[in-house]
C-alpha positions, 0 to 999 in steps of 0.5 A: 504511499500517497496516504503517507505523503499526505501526512507529510504535507499536513505537517508542512502546512500546519507548521506554517499555521494552516489548519485542516478542515473537513470539507472543500467548501470550508477550505482556502487551499485544496490539494489533490494528491494523485496517483499515476499507476492506472488510468482509472486513478487519473480519471478520478483526479480529472473529475475531482479537479473539475468539481473544484473549478466550479467551487473556485468560481464561487470562491475567488480566493480558493487555491487548488493544487495537484500533488504527487505522481501526476504532477510532472506528467501533466503540468502543462495540460493541467495549468495551461490547457485546462486551467484547473489548478494554481499549483503543481507539486511533484513528490520530492518538492513538498517542502517548497509548498509554502513558497509556491503558495506565496507565488500564487498570492502574487497572481502567478501559477506555481510549479515545482516537479523536480525530482531529488536523489536525496529527499526522504522527508526523514526529519518531518514528523507526519501529522495524521489528521485522518485514519483510524488512530490504530494503524499507520503507514511509515515510509522507509524509502522513496523512488524505484530503480527496477524499471518494470516495463509497465510501471511509471513510478521510476519516472514520477518518484525518481531513483531509490533512496533510503531513510536513516533507520534512526528517524524511522524508529523515532517515528514508530516510537512516537506512534507507539506513544500515541496509541497506535498498534500496527505499522506498515513500512512502505517502499516501492521495493522494501527489499532494496532498503539500505542505509549505510550498512543497515538492510531491511531485515536489520530494520525489521529486527530493530523495529519489532524488538523495540516495540513488542506490542506493535504489529508490523507489516511491510509493502511491497517486496520484489520477488527477485531479491526477497531476503531469506533471513527476513522469513526466519525473523518473521517466523520467530518474532510474534509481532511480525505479521504472517502476511507477505504481499509478493507481486507476481504480475503474470504467470508465464516466462515470456510475459515476465520477460516483456514486463522486465520482471527479472525472475521466472515462473519457476523462481517465483514458485520456489520462493513461495514454497520456501515462504510456506516452509519457513512460515507454515501459516503465512498468508500471501497476496499479490498483484496481477495485470491482465491484458499486458502488451501482446498477451496471448491466451496461453500466457493468460492461462499461465497466469490463471494456473500460477494463481491456482497453484499458489492459492493467494489469500488476496489479490489486487487484479487490474486490466493493463492501462498504458502509461506514458514514458514507460518502456511498454509505451515506447517499445510495445503496442497496447494491442489486446482489445478492451473486450478481451482484457475485460474478459480475462480480468473477469476470469482471473477475478472469478477464480480468485474469489472462488479460491478465497472462499474455500481458503477462508472456509478452512479458517472456521474453528481456528483462533487468531489475534484480531486488532480492532480497527473500528465499528463494522460498516454493517452495524454499530453493534459489531466491530471490525479488524484484522488478523495478523494474516491480514484477514478482515474479521467481524465480531460483536461489540460487547466490551471491546473497543478500537485498538484492543487486541482480541483473541477470537475463534472463527465461526463463519466466512465469505470470500472477503470476510470472517465472522468470529466469536470473541474470547478475551482481550489479549496481548501479542505476547500472551497470545503467542505464549498460548499458541506455543503451549497449545502445540506442546504435548502434555 
C-alpha cells in the first residue's frame, strides 16, 4: 500500500516539475514513506532519518520529509525534539505537498496530518518510477473501519472510503497499454469495497472481463465477510489468480475475541473448506501474530494447530509489538515476555517452513503458467517469476524475457522456491484451454 502511495506522490511532485533521482546525494527533496504496523518498521525509519540528518549538514538546502502512517503519531517528536525533518505529511494530505514545500522555503516547518472522509486520489494517475514494469499495485479504497485491537491503521489512515470503479478501470487500462501483465488490487479490507451499488465482486468481474490477458490478485480480504460469489468468479475466470491471502492472526476463540476479530476458529475453518471446495487448486496465505497480550501456551498451541490444519502455502509471521492508540494499548498489557514471544514465533516459523517444504514437493511434475518478472537473483542466466498460485519459480533464460507468460513444468522445490523446465510461451487463454482439454476424457 505504501508502494502505491509513493507512486501517487511521484505524480504530484512531477506535475510540479520535479524529477526523480537515483540517490539521496543527488536529491533536493527526500521523502521517507513510513509504516506503523510494527515496531521494526518504525525503527528502520528513525535510523534512515538520522542518516539524512548527516547528509543535510553537508547540503544545507536539502529538504527532508516524512510521509504516511508514522506522520500523525510522531509529528512533534520528529520535528521539535529530534529535529530530523522539515515536513510531515499524513496519508490523506499528499495533494498539499507542493504548498508545504513552499512553507519550508520560507524557513518554516510544515505539517499536514489531517485525515479525510473523502480522499481517495482517484483522479491522480500514479507515476511508476520503480518496480519491474510487469506487476503493479492499484489502490481501490483507503482506510479501515474494523478496529482490530492490535492494529493502528484506523488511526493513521482513517475511515473506509472507496474509489469509483470507473477510475480504477481507467488506471488498469493504462497499465495494460504500458505493458503490465499483473495487477494487485489493494485495500485494508477489500471485501468492504462499495461505491454506489458496486461491490468488490462486481469490480473484479469487470476488471478481469475487460482485461483478459492481465492477471489479477487482491489484498487483503477479511474472514468475517468474504463474499462467496467471488470464489465462484475466481473458479471460472482464468485471469483471476487461484491465490487468496486470508489473515487468521490467531487460532483460538479467546485470542480472536481479545483481538476483536469477529469470527471464531470454526467460522474460519469452514471458510477455508469452502474456498477449497469451490477452487480446488487454491493457494492460501495468512498473517499470524505471536505473543499478543495475555497469550497462554494453550492459545499458542491453538494457533499452531490451526496452521497445521489449513497448511498454508505462505505465511507472514510476526511477534506482537504494541502500537499506541490501539485498543490493546489502552485496555491490555503487553505482558508476554520477549523471550517467550521469540520462542513461540520461532516454533510457528519452523512448523510453517516444514509445511511449505512438503507442499512444494507436491508441485513437482505439475504444470503452471508463470509470469516472468525479471532476472533471478542467483544468476543472470536464469529468470524468476510467479505462478498464478503466487509461488516463486526459477527457469533457465533461453529465449524468454521479462513480461512473458511461460508454461512450465516443476522439476524441483524448496520451502520458498520452485525450479521448473520451461515448455513454451503462452497466453492465459491458451494455457486455460490446454488445462481444460487435459481433464476432458478422450
